C-alpha positions in Angstrom: 36.3 -4.9 3.0 33.5 -7.1 1.8 31.1 -6.1 4.5 31.6 -2.4 3.8 31.2 -2.9 0.1 28.0 -4.9 0.6 26.4 -2.5 3.0 27.3 0.7 1.2 24.1 1.0 -0.8 22.0 0.2 2.3 23.8 2.9 4.4 23.7 5.4 1.5 20.0 4.8 1.0 19.2 5.1 4.7 21.1 8.4 5.0 19.5 9.8 1.9 16.0 8.7 3.1 16.6 10.4 6.5 17.8 13.6 4.8 14.8 13.7 2.4 12.3 13.0 5.2 13.7 15.8 7.4 14.0 18.5 4.7 11.1 17.9 2.3 7.4 17.3 2.7 7.1 13.6 2.1 3.6 12.1 2.0 2.5 9.5 4.6 2.7 6.1 2.8 0.4 4.4 5.3 -2.3 7.0 4.7 -1.9 6.7 0.9 -2.2 2.9 1.1 -5.4 3.1 3.2 -6.9 5.6 0.8 -6.1 3.3 -2.2 -7.6 0.3 -0.5 -10.8 2.2 0.3 -11.1 3.3 -3.3 -10.4 -0.2 -4.6 -13.1 -1.7 -2.2 -15.7 0.9 -3.3 -14.9 0.3 -6.9 -15.2 -3.5 -6.5 -18.5 -3.2 -4.7 -19.8 -0.8 -7.4 -18.9 -2.9 -10.4 -19.3 -6.4 -9.0 -21.6 -8.7 -10.9 -24.7 -9.9 -9.0 -24.4 -13.3 -7.4 -26.8 -15.6 -9.1 -26.0 -18.6 -6.9 -27.4 -17.0 -3.8 -30.3 -19.0 -2.2 -33.5 -17.1 -1.5 -34.4 -17.0 2.2 -37.8 -18.5 1.4 -36.2 -21.7 -0.1 -35.1 -23.2 3.3 
């Protein structure tokens, strides 16, 4: 009885997830994550402070 009680929420969540994925238009999470990472990278590059510790190429 303990195994059934412990796995009930996992099984119920899996069944609910399968039902929702089959019957509703669910967005692709991997695609959303890639888009978010791209936007974060562009934002970081745009607002990054200039690096003052960079050596000039002529100072070798």
